[in-house]
N, C-alpha and C positions, 0 to 999 in steps of 0.2 A: 314730762313722758313717764306716765305707769312703768313704775319695771316687773316683767314674769316674775314672780315669784316660784316660778320653778326653774327657769335659764337662773337663776340667783341657783341654785341648789342645786344645779347643773356643773356652773360655777366653781364653785365654795368648792362641792368634793372634790374636783378636776385639778385647783388648784393645794391643795389636802397634802395633794399624792405627787407634787413637788417638793423634788429634798430640797430645794435654798433658796432664800426669800428672792435671791434673784432670779433662778428656774419662775416662779411662784410670779414676781414683776416681773418678767417677760412675757410668762403666759398669759397675765389681766388683762395683757397692754396690748396681744393682740386677739384677744375673745372681747375685748370688751369699747375694743378702737372707736374712739366715737363718739362711749356713750357713760358719760360720769356719774350718774345715776344709778350705772350700773353695777358701773369699778368703784366709788363708793359702799357700796352695800356690799357686793363682794368681799369688798378692805375692810370694815367696822366685822364681818364674819370673823374673819380670822384675825384678826387682834382680841378677839376675846375669848377663839378655842381655845389657846392655852389655859385660859385664866379655871374652864368650865374638870379640866386634867379629863380621867379616866371618868365621870360618873355617866356619863349615855357609853358609855359602852361595860356597864357591869348590867349582871341577870340581874332580873328584878331580885328572883328570895335572895342574891347576895347585899344586899340594901336593906332589906325587913331583916 
């Protein structure tokens, strides 16, 4: 089953707004019920996000 990328993005950003890992896990349990592929995709993004740091949140002029 193909995963809708816009749905993955929507869930990812909503999960980031959750305060704790437990709150994120509960949220993912609820919105990804029965869709292991969707849950896996979102979890991989969440796992990678701390490694990005604030790189994506800076203005392009600050980087150059």
